[in-house]
Backbone and ligand atoms as CSV (ligand in chain L), in Angstrom:
chain,resi,resn,atom,element,x,y,z
A,1,MET,N,N,124.376,110.857,98.400
A,1,MET,CA,C,122.926,110.971,98.219
A,1,MET,C,C,122.371,112.129,99.038
A,2,ALA,N,N,121.399,112.811,98.459
A,2,ALA,CA,C,120.759,113.933,99.165
A,2,ALA,C,C,119.698,113.376,100.101
A,3,GLU,N,N,119.782,113.752,101.362
A,3,GLU,CA,C,118.804,113.224,102.305
A,3,GLU,C,C,117.823,114.270,102.806
A,4,THR,N,N,117.877,115.429,102.184
A,4,THR,CA,C,116.863,116.427,102.512
A,4,THR,C,C,116.035,116.662,101.264
A,5,LEU,N,N,114.854,117.192,101.489
A,5,LEU,CA,C,113.944,117.406,100.373
A,5,LEU,C,C,113.539,118.873,100.358
A,6,GLN,N,N,113.689,119.482,99.173
A,6,GLN,CA,C,113.269,120.879,99.016
A,6,GLN,C,C,111.827,120.852,98.522
A,7,LEU,N,N,110.903,121.274,99.350
A,7,LEU,CA,C,109.497,121.262,98.932
A,7,LEU,C,C,109.209,122.495,98.087
A,8,THR,N,N,108.299,122.318,97.128
A,8,THR,CA,C,108.028,123.369,96.146
A,8,THR,C,C,106.541,123.669,96.113
A,9,SER,N,N,106.196,124.933,95.875
A,9,SER,CA,C,104.784,125.260,95.654
A,9,SER,C,C,104.576,125.508,94.156
A,10,GLY,N,N,103.354,125.758,93.774
A,10,GLY,CA,C,103.065,125.972,92.355
A,10,GLY,C,C,102.117,124.919,91.852
A,11,ASP,N,N,101.899,124.911,90.537
A,11,ASP,CA,C,100.955,123.925,90.007
A,11,ASP,C,C,101.586,122.527,90.081
A,12,LYS,N,N,100.752,121.551,89.785
A,12,LYS,CA,C,101.154,120.154,89.942
A,12,LYS,C,C,102.420,119.824,89.145
A,13,ALA,N,N,102.462,120.268,87.886
A,13,ALA,CA,C,103.614,119.949,87.037
A,13,ALA,C,C,104.880,120.588,87.603
A,14,THR,N,N,104.756,121.813,88.083
A,14,THR,CA,C,105.901,122.507,88.685
A,14,THR,C,C,106.417,121.731,89.888
A,15,GLN,N,N,105.495,121.232,90.680
A,15,GLN,CA,C,105.900,120.470,91.875
A,15,GLN,C,C,106.608,119.179,91.476
A,16,TYR,N,N,106.040,118.466,90.491
A,16,TYR,CA,C,106.693,117.227,90.044
A,16,TYR,C,C,108.064,117.526,89.427
A,17,GLU,N,N,108.144,118.592,88.632
A,17,GLU,CA,C,109.406,118.947,87.963
A,17,GLU,C,C,110.513,119.208,88.980
A,18,ALA,N,N,110.128,119.825,90.087
A,18,ALA,CA,C,111.125,120.121,91.128
A,18,ALA,C,C,111.453,118.864,91.937
A,19,LEU,N,N,110.466,118.003,92.066
A,19,LEU,CA,C,110.637,116.821,92.924
A,19,LEU,C,C,111.462,115.719,92.247
A,20,LEU,N,N,111.209,115.494,90.956
A,20,LEU,CA,C,111.798,114.309,90.316
A,20,LEU,C,C,113.328,114.246,90.358
A,21,PRO,N,N,114.025,115.358,90.042
A,21,PRO,CA,C,115.491,115.270,90.133
A,21,PRO,C,C,115.962,114.970,91.550
A,22,GLN,N,N,115.211,115.462,92.522
A,22,GLN,CA,C,115.580,115.192,93.923
A,22,GLN,C,C,115.373,113.710,94.243
A,23,LEU,N,N,114.307,113.140,93.689
A,23,LEU,CA,C,114.052,111.716,93.930
A,23,LEU,C,C,115.126,110.867,93.262
A,24,SER,N,N,115.527,111.308,92.086
A,24,SER,CA,C,116.577,110.604,91.361
A,24,SER,C,C,117.860,110.584,92.200
A,25,ALA,N,N,118.178,111.735,92.793
A,25,ALA,CA,C,119.372,111.831,93.645
A,25,ALA,C,C,119.213,110.972,94.905
A,26,LEU,N,N,117.974,110.928,95.388
A,26,LEU,CA,C,117.697,110.198,96.629
A,26,LEU,C,C,117.956,108.696,96.478
A,27,VAL,N,N,117.620,108.153,95.318
A,27,VAL,CA,C,117.773,106.704,95.125
A,27,VAL,C,C,119.112,106.340,94.474
A,28,ALA,N,N,119.819,107.350,93.958
A,28,ALA,CA,C,121.066,107.084,93.233
A,28,ALA,C,C,122.053,106.350,94.117
A,29,GLY,N,N,122.595,105.268,93.603
A,29,GLY,CA,C,123.638,104.545,94.333
A,29,GLY,C,C,123.112,103.608,95.403
A,30,GLU,N,N,121.782,103.604,95.602
A,30,GLU,CA,C,121.224,102.682,96.610
A,30,GLU,C,C,120.516,101.536,95.886
A,31,PRO,N,N,121.046,100.336,95.961
A,31,PRO,CA,C,120.451,99.226,95.214
A,31,PRO,C,C,119.246,98.585,95.898
A,32,ASP,N,N,119.000,98.900,97.164
A,32,ASP,CA,C,117.926,98.194,97.872
A,32,ASP,C,C,116.555,98.758,97.497
A,33,LEU,N,N,115.729,97.895,96.918
A,33,LEU,CA,C,114.422,98.309,96.407
A,33,LEU,C,C,113.522,98.840,97.521
A,34,ILE,N,N,113.482,98.148,98.635
A,34,ILE,CA,C,112.581,98.531,99.735
A,34,ILE,C,C,112.996,99.887,100.312
A,35,ALA,N,N,114.290,100.079,100.477
A,35,ALA,CA,C,114.775,101.366,101.000
A,35,ALA,C,C,114.371,102.494,100.066
A,36,ASN,N,N,114.518,102.274,98.768
A,36,ASN,CA,C,114.170,103.322,97.805
A,36,ASN,C,C,112.662,103.559,97.756
A,37,MET,N,N,111.894,102.496,97.803
A,37,MET,CA,C,110.430,102.659,97.827
A,37,MET,C,C,110.008,103.463,99.060
A,38,ALA,N,N,110.631,103.165,100.180
A,38,ALA,CA,C,110.282,103.855,101.426
A,38,ALA,C,C,110.536,105.355,101.296
A,39,ASN,N,N,111.677,105.717,100.746
A,39,ASN,CA,C,111.979,107.143,100.595
A,39,ASN,C,C,111.081,107.813,99.548
A,40,LEU,N,N,110.772,107.106,98.465
A,40,LEU,CA,C,109.903,107.701,97.440
A,40,LEU,C,C,108.498,107.935,98.003
A,41,ALA,N,N,107.994,106.979,98.769
A,41,ALA,CA,C,106.665,107.155,99.365
A,41,ALA,C,C,106.661,108.356,100.312
A,42,ALA,N,N,107.710,108.454,101.126
A,42,ALA,CA,C,107.794,109.571,102.075
A,42,ALA,C,C,107.881,110.904,101.338
A,43,ALA,N,N,108.694,110.945,100.282
A,43,ALA,CA,C,108.870,112.199,99.540
A,43,ALA,C,C,107.571,112.629,98.864
A,44,LEU,N,N,106.857,111.673,98.276
A,44,LEU,CA,C,105.586,112.013,97.617
A,44,LEU,C,C,104.577,112.530,98.648
A,45,ARG,N,N,104.550,111.903,99.772
A,45,ARG,CA,C,103.622,112.339,100.818
A,45,ARG,C,C,103.998,113.744,101.319
A,46,MET,N,N,105.308,113.979,101.484
A,46,MET,CA,C,105.741,115.300,101.965
A,46,MET,C,C,105.386,116.397,100.968
A,47,GLN,N,N,105.613,116.121,99.678
A,47,GLN,CA,C,105.371,117.172,98.689
A,47,GLN,C,C,103.880,117.397,98.447
A,48,PHE,N,N,103.118,116.311,98.323
A,48,PHE,CA,C,101.725,116.453,97.871
A,48,PHE,C,C,100.689,116.205,98.966
A,49,ASN,N,N,101.160,115.731,100.107
A,49,ASN,CA,C,100.231,115.426,101.198
A,49,ASN,C,C,99.109,114.489,100.742
A,50,PHE,N,N,99.486,113.512,99.921
A,50,PHE,CA,C,98.492,112.532,99.472
A,50,PHE,C,C,97.901,111.808,100.676
A,51,PHE,N,N,96.664,111.376,100.540
A,51,PHE,CA,C,96.006,110.653,101.631
A,51,PHE,C,C,96.739,109.336,101.927
A,52,TRP,N,N,97.098,108.635,100.860
A,52,TRP,CA,C,97.847,107.383,101.016
A,52,TRP,C,C,98.749,107.231,99.807
A,53,VAL,N,N,99.985,106.864,100.032
A,53,VAL,CA,C,100.894,106.608,98.911
A,53,VAL,C,C,101.824,105.465,99.305
A,54,GLY,N,N,101.931,104.483,98.411
A,54,GLY,CA,C,102.792,103.364,98.747
A,54,GLY,C,C,102.903,102.351,97.630
A,55,PHE,N,N,103.559,101.267,97.965
A,55,PHE,CA,C,103.876,100.242,96.977
A,55,PHE,C,C,103.310,98.894,97.412
A,56,TYR,N,N,102.887,98.137,96.433
A,56,TYR,CA,C,102.574,96.714,96.635
A,56,TYR,C,C,103.542,95.926,95.760
A,57,LEU,N,N,104.141,94.895,96.345
A,57,LEU,CA,C,105.133,94.102,95.605
A,57,LEU,C,C,104.545,92.784,95.150
A,58,VAL,N,N,104.882,92.399,93.926
A,58,VAL,CA,C,104.423,91.118,93.381
A,58,VAL,C,C,105.104,89.976,94.126
A,59,GLN,N,N,104.278,89.086,94.656
A,59,GLN,CA,C,104.788,87.847,95.266
A,59,GLN,C,C,103.892,86.726,94.786
A,60,GLY,N,N,104.370,85.947,93.828
A,60,GLY,CA,C,103.555,84.877,93.259
A,60,GLY,C,C,102.321,85.464,92.595
A,61,ASN,N,N,101.144,85.017,93.050
A,61,ASN,CA,C,99.889,85.457,92.439
A,61,ASN,C,C,99.235,86.607,93.183
A,62,GLU,N,N,99.989,87.228,94.059
A,62,GLU,CA,C,99.428,88.289,94.894
A,62,GLU,C,C,100.328,89.512,94.889
A,63,LEU,N,N,99.716,90.620,95.271
A,63,LEU,CA,C,100.479,91.815,95.624
A,63,LEU,C,C,100.530,91.866,97.147
A,64,VAL,N,N,101.699,92.159,97.673
A,64,VAL,CA,C,101.858,92.247,99.133
A,64,VAL,C,C,102.304,93.663,99.482
A,65,LEU,N,N,101.695,94.198,100.513
A,65,LEU,CA,C,101.965,95.570,100.936
A,65,LEU,C,C,103.452,95.803,101.188
A,66,GLY,N,N,103.947,96.893,100.639
A,66,GLY,CA,C,105.342,97.299,100.835
A,66,GLY,C,C,105.390,98.641,101.548
A,67,PRO,N,N,106.475,99.378,101.358
A,67,PRO,CA,C,106.611,100.667,102.031
A,67,PRO,C,C,105.487,101.625,101.634
A,68,PHE,N,N,104.945,102.334,102.619
A,68,PHE,CA,C,103.877,103.292,102.332
A,68,PHE,C,C,103.850,104.376,103.391
A,69,GLN,N,N,103.081,105.415,103.091
A,69,GLN,CA,C,102.814,106.501,104.028
A,69,GLN,C,C,101.315,106.708,104.051
A,70,GLY,N,N,100.753,106.793,105.236
A,70,GLY,CA,C,99.318,107.003,105.351
A,70,GLY,C,C,98.713,105.986,106.293
A,71,PRO,N,N,97.386,105.914,106.307
A,71,PRO,CA,C,96.714,104.990,107.215
A,71,PRO,C,C,97.053,103.526,106.887
A,72,VAL,N,N,96.883,102.658,107.874
A,72,VAL,CA,C,97.122,101.232,107.649
A,72,VAL,C,C,96.268,100.751,106.476
A,73,ALA,N,N,96.784,99.747,105.770
A,73,ALA,CA,C,96.132,99.313,104.531
A,73,ALA,C,C,96.059,97.795,104.462
A,74,CYS,N,N,95.250,97.286,103.527
A,74,CYS,CA,C,95.155,95.840,103.346
A,74,CYS,C,C,96.515,95.302,102.890
A,75,THR,N,N,96.837,94.101,103.337
A,75,THR,CA,C,98.195,93.601,103.110
A,75,THR,C,C,98.347,92.800,101.820
A,76,ARG,N,N,97.263,92.104,101.386
A,76,ARG,CA,C,97.396,91.254,100.203
A,76,ARG,C,C,96.264,91.514,99.216
A,77,ILE,N,N,96.615,91.592,97.945
A,77,ILE,CA,C,95.630,91.819,96.888
A,77,ILE,C,C,95.884,90.786,95.790
A,78,ALA,N,N,94.858,90.025,95.454
A,78,ALA,CA,C,95.026,88.987,94.424
A,78,ALA,C,C,95.130,89.631,93.039
A,79,ARG,N,N,95.822,88.944,92.145
A,79,ARG,CA,C,95.945,89.409,90.763
A,79,ARG,C,C,94.550,89.575,90.164
A,80,GLY,N,N,94.311,90.724,89.557
A,80,GLY,CA,C,93.011,90.981,88.938
A,80,GLY,C,C,91.995,91.589,89.892
A,81,LYS,N,N,92.318,91.689,91.170
A,81,LYS,CA,C,91.378,92.248,92.147
A,81,LYS,C,C,91.713,93.709,92.445
A,82,GLY,N,N,90.650,94.477,92.699
A,82,GLY,CA,C,90.847,95.875,93.068
A,82,GLY,C,C,91.510,96.663,91.942
A,83,VAL,N,N,91.815,97.908,92.240
A,83,VAL,CA,C,92.480,98.750,91.241
A,83,VAL,C,C,93.915,98.269,91.058
A,84,CYS,N,N,94.561,97.930,92.178
A,84,CYS,CA,C,95.974,97.506,92.099
A,84,CYS,C,C,96.134,96.202,91.308
A,85,GLY,N,N,95.307,95.215,91.670
A,85,GLY,CA,C,95.413,93.919,90.994
A,85,GLY,C,C,95.014,93.991,89.533
A,86,THR,N,N,94.110,94.927,89.215
A,86,THR,CA,C,93.692,95.103,87.813
A,86,THR,C,C,94.792,95.782,86.998
A,87,ALA,N,N,95.421,96.802,87.586
A,87,ALA,CA,C,96.533,97.477,86.890
A,87,ALA,C,C,97.663,96.489,86.636
A,88,TRP,N,N,97.924,95.634,87.609
A,88,TRP,CA,C,98.963,94.600,87.467
A,88,TRP,C,C,98.586,93.635,86.345
A,89,MET,N,N,97.349,93.125,86.378
A,89,MET,CA,C,96.920,92.146,85.379
A,89,MET,C,C,96.957,92.732,83.961
A,90,ARG,N,N,96.490,93.988,83.834
A,90,ARG,CA,C,96.454,94.616,82.500
A,90,ARG,C,C,97.804,95.172,82.083
A,91,GLY,N,N,98.712,95.340,83.044
A,91,GLY,CA,C,100.012,95.938,82.720
A,91,GLY,C,C,99.877,97.386,82.319
A,92,LYS,N,N,98.894,98.049,82.917
A,92,LYS,CA,C,98.620,99.441,82.521
A,92,LYS,C,C,98.351,100.313,83.734
A,93,THR,N,N,98.700,101.581,83.604
A,93,THR,CA,C,98.346,102.556,84.639
A,93,THR,C,C,96.839,102.769,84.637
A,94,LEU,N,N,96.256,102.802,85.824
A,94,LEU,CA,C,94.818,103.060,85.947
A,94,LEU,C,C,94.601,104.339,86.737
A,95,VAL,N,N,93.787,105.224,86.183
A,95,VAL,CA,C,93.346,106.419,86.905
A,95,VAL,C,C,91.870,106.221,87.214
A,96,VAL,N,N,91.527,106.283,88.487
A,96,VAL,CA,C,90.140,106.058,88.909
A,96,VAL,C,C,89.620,107.337,89.556
A,97,PRO,N,N,88.804,108.104,88.821
A,97,PRO,CA,C,88.340,109.390,89.352
A,97,PRO,C,C,87.349,109.240,90.510
A,98,ASP,N,N,86.608,108.097,90.505
A,98,ASP,CA,C,85.631,107.862,91.564
A,98,ASP,C,C,85.739,106.392,91.957
A,99,VAL,N,N,86.344,106.139,93.101
A,99,VAL,CA,C,86.606,104.741,93.478
A,99,VAL,C,C,85.306,103.941,93.641
A,100,ASP,N,N,84.222,104.618,93.999
A,100,ASP,CA,C,82.944,103.903,94.180
A,100,ASP,C,C,82.393,103.396,92.848
A,101,ALA,N,N,82.854,103.984,91.761
A,101,ALA,CA,C,82.370,103.581,90.444
A,101,ALA,C,C,83.259,102.509,89.812
A,102,PHE,N,N,84.329,102.114,90.518
A,102,PHE,CA,C,85.230,101.092,89.977
A,102,PHE,C,C,84.804,99.739,90.519
A,103,PRO,N,N,84.344,98.832,89.638
A,103,PRO,CA,C,83.886,97.530,90.120
A,103,PRO,C,C,85.024,96.778,90.810
A,104,GLY,N,N,84.786,96.357,92.040
A,104,GLY,CA,C,85.792,95.568,92.755
A,104,GLY,C,C,86.827,96.392,93.484
A,105,HIS,N,N,86.660,97.706,93.485
A,105,HIS,CA,C,87.602,98.551,94.241
A,105,HIS,C,C,87.715,98.048,95.678
A,106,ILE,N,N,88.938,97.954,96.167
A,106,ILE,CA,C,89.163,97.499,97.545
A,106,ILE,C,C,89.313,98.738,98.420
A,107,ALA,N,N,88.349,98.923,99.310
A,107,ALA,CA,C,88.349,100.130,100.148
A,107,ALA,C,C,89.134,99.867,101.426
A,108,CYS,N,N,90.428,100.204,101.398
A,108,CYS,CA,C,91.218,100.098,102.628
A,108,CYS,C,C,90.769,101.179,103.596
A,109,SER,N,N,90.349,102.316,103.046
A,109,SER,CA,C,89.797,103.395,103.876
A,109,SER,C,C,88.580,103.957,103.171
A,110,SER,N,N,87.538,104.199,103.941
A,110,SER,CA,C,86.320,104.764,103.345
A,110,SER,C,C,86.533,106.221,102.946
A,111,LEU,N,N,87.643,106.811,103.369
A,111,LEU,CA,C,87.896,108.224,103.044
A,111,LEU,C,C,88.518,108.399,101.663
A,112,SER,N,N,89.023,107.307,101.090
A,112,SER,CA,C,89.648,107.408,99.771
A,112,SER,C,C,88.579,107.649,98.709
A,113,ARG,N,N,88.787,108.651,97.846
A,113,ARG,CA,C,87.786,109.008,96.837
A,113,ARG,C,C,88.262,108.769,95.401
A,114,SER,N,N,89.559,108.948,95.169
A,114,SER,CA,C,90.095,108.698,93.826
A,114,SER,C,C,91.489,108.097,93.970
A,115,GLU,N,N,91.964,107.525,92.867
A,115,GLU,CA,C,93.168,106.688,92.997
A,115,GLU,C,C,93.903,106.595,91.661
A,116,ILE,N,N,95.214,106.422,91.740
A,116,ILE,CA,C,96.007,106.107,90.545
A,116,ILE,C,C,96.948,104.957,90.903
A,117,VAL,N,N,97.056,104.002,89.990
A,117,VAL,CA,C,97.969,102.868,90.204
A,117,VAL,C,C,98.872,102.734,88.973
A,118,VAL,N,N,100.175,102.731,89.228
A,118,VAL,CA,C,101.182,102.665,88.156
A,118,VAL,C,C,101.998,101.390,88.309
A,119,PRO,N,N,101.971,100.510,87.312
A,119,PRO,CA,C,102.818,99.309,87.386
A,119,PRO,C,C,104.300,99.678,87.314
A,120,ILE,N,N,105.110,98.931,88.018
A,120,ILE,CA,C,106.558,99.162,88.011
A,120,ILE,C,C,107.230,97.971,87.348
A,121,TYR,N,N,107.907,98.271,86.267
A,121,TYR,CA,C,108.537,97.212,85.458
A,121,TYR,C,C,110.012,97.093,85.776
A,122,LYS,N,N,110.499,95.885,85.788
A,122,LYS,CA,C,111.936,95.643,85.829
A,122,LYS,C,C,112.223,94.538,84.829
A,123,GLN,N,N,113.084,94.825,83.870
A,123,GLN,CA,C,113.424,93.882,82.800
A,123,GLN,C,C,112.168,93.251,82.192
A,124,GLY,N,N,111.189,94.117,81.876
A,124,GLY,CA,C,109.993,93.669,81.168
A,124,GLY,C,C,108.934,93.016,82.029
A,125,GLU,N,N,109.216,92.825,83.306
A,125,GLU,CA,C,108.260,92.181,84.222
A,125,GLU,C,C,107.740,93.202,85.217
A,126,ILE,N,N,106.466,93.073,85.581
A,126,ILE,CA,C,105.946,93.933,86.647
A,126,ILE,C,C,106.367,93.346,87.986
A,127,ILE,N,N,107.090,94.134,88.755
A,127,ILE,CA,C,107.581,93.653,90.059
A,127,ILE,C,C,106.816,94.273,91.223
A,128,ALA,N,N,106.049,95.339,90.929
A,128,ALA,CA,C,105.351,96.054,91.998
A,128,ALA,C,C,104.387,97.041,91.349
A,129,VAL,N,N,103.538,97.638,92.166
A,129,VAL,CA,C,102.750,98.774,91.685
A,129,VAL,C,C,102.900,99.908,92.686
A,130,LEU,N,N,102.813,101.121,92.154
A,130,LEU,CA,C,102.729,102.324,92.992
A,130,LEU,C,C,101.256,102.707,93.066
A,131,ASP,N,N,100.759,102.878,94.269
A,131,ASP,CA,C,99.349,103.213,94.474
A,131,ASP,C,C,99.265,104.544,95.216
A,132,VAL,N,N,98.521,105.485,94.657
A,132,VAL,CA,C,98.317,106.766,95.334
A,132,VAL,C,C,96.822,107.010,95.452
A,133,ASP,N,N,96.397,107.325,96.659
A,133,ASP,CA,C,94.980,107.579,96.936
A,133,ASP,C,C,94.792,109.021,97.371
A,134,SER,N,N,93.667,109.585,96.970
A,134,SER,CA,C,93.310,110.937,97.418
A,134,SER,C,C,91.971,110.900,98.131
A,135,ASP,N,N,91.803,111.792,99.085
A,135,ASP,CA,C,90.485,111.917,99.724
A,135,ASP,C,C,89.601,112.906,98.960
A,136,GLN,N,N,90.102,113.385,97.824
A,136,GLN,CA,C,89.312,114.254,96.936
A,136,GLN,C,C,88.920,113.463,95.683
A,137,PRO,N,N,87.685,113.616,95.192
A,137,PRO,CA,C,87.327,112.947,93.944
A,137,PRO,C,C,88.086,113.548,92.754
A,138,ASP,N,N,88.319,112.721,91.746
A,138,ASP,CA,C,88.899,113.193,90.483
A,138,ASP,C,C,90.209,113.959,90.684
A,139,HIS,N,N,91.040,113.445,91.537
A,139,HIS,CA,C,92.272,114.177,91.888
A,139,HIS,C,C,93.381,113.986,90.858
A,140,PHE,N,N,93.391,112.855,90.167
A,140,PHE,CA,C,94.547,112.498,89.341
A,140,PHE,C,C,94.248,112.662,87.855
A,141,ASP,N,N,95.262,113.121,87.116
A,141,ASP,CA,C,95.082,113.360,85.685
A,141,ASP,C,C,96.348,112.942,84.927
A,142,GLU,N,N,96.424,113.359,83.674
A,142,GLU,CA,C,97.555,112.960,82.825
A,142,GLU,C,C,98.898,113.451,83.365
A,143,THR,N,N,98.873,114.560,84.072
A,143,THR,CA,C,100.125,115.068,84.669
A,143,THR,C,C,100.664,114.057,85.680
A,144,ASP,N,N,99.761,113.542,86.511
A,144,ASP,CA,C,100.187,112.522,87.485
A,144,ASP,C,C,100.683,111.270,86.768
A,145,VAL,N,N,99.971,110.879,85.716
A,145,VAL,CA,C,100.381,109.679,84.959
A,145,VAL,C,C,101.806,109.870,84.446
A,146,THR,N,N,102.054,111.020,83.822
A,146,THR,CA,C,103.366,111.283,83.223
A,146,THR,C,C,104.473,111.221,84.268
A,147,TYR,N,N,104.290,111.957,85.344
A,147,TYR,CA,C,105.390,112.078,86.309
A,147,TYR,C,C,105.522,110.852,87.213
A,148,LEU,N,N,104.406,110.236,87.566
A,148,LEU,CA,C,104.525,109.031,88.405
A,148,LEU,C,C,105.110,107.875,87.598
A,149,THR,N,N,104.878,107.874,86.286
A,149,THR,CA,C,105.528,106.879,85.433
A,149,THR,C,C,107.038,107.101,85.418
A,150,GLN,N,N,107.437,108.371,85.298
A,150,GLN,CA,C,108.879,108.682,85.352
A,150,GLN,C,C,109.460,108.245,86.700
A,151,LEU,N,N,108.708,108.530,87.742
A,151,LEU,CA,C,109.160,108.144,89.090
A,151,LEU,C,C,109.336,106.626,89.195
A,152,SER,N,N,108.398,105.887,88.606
A,152,SER,CA,C,108.444,104.422,88.713
A,152,SER,C,C,109.700,103.873,88.040
A,153,ARG,N,N,110.237,104.609,87.093
A,153,ARG,CA,C,111.443,104.146,86.390
A,153,ARG,C,C,112.710,104.394,87.193
A,154,LEU,N,N,112.604,105.117,88.281
A,154,LEU,CA,C,113.783,105.352,89.132
A,154,LEU,C,C,114.149,104.115,89.940
A,155,LEU,N,N,113.167,103.196,90.042
A,155,LEU,CA,C,113.404,102.041,90.929
A,155,LEU,C,C,114.146,100.916,90.207
L,1,SME,N1,N,92.198,100.639,96.692
L,1,SME,C1,C,93.187,99.676,96.336
L,1,SME,C2,C,93.670,98.896,97.533
L,1,SME,C3,C,94.868,99.470,98.166
L,1,SME,S1,S,94.559,100.798,99.114
L,1,SME,O1,O,93.928,101.858,98.349
L,1,SME,C4,C,95.878,101.341,99.902
L,1,SME,C5,C,92.624,98.728,95.290
L,1,SME,O2,O,91.431,98.762,94.990
L,1,SME,O3,O,93.397,97.930,94.767
């Protein structure tokens, strides 16, 4: 497994294109979900300097905080609550350009301005979500959806 990361400059798609094969190599051969989530969160933060990036894992009727990079965050989110719980309940990726305009948004940090949440499926079931927050409004678009979805399939 490759344990170093080659950081890339350029537009967003170029950065994701360079990052994804490296992430694939990073998790290859490692069966432990938490270890892989930890490295993926670190790699995303290193490449994009996201304000917050991490995972919440499904435990019963709640999401519980998993590996992440960034400021401390809320530990439990009920199904259907916040952006994370809503993405989980709907089984769909959510892009929130303005977190203040999302009813029920859970503000772990008042500095977060926009957010994307991608459900992570294993054998047809959602086992976790990937949550990325930006301190810039309207930060995430279809490019992020495409590549973060690909990333979620590495787990
Ligand atoms: N904003 C999220 C909560 C998690 S933090 O952003 C890390 C939400 O509304 O579900």
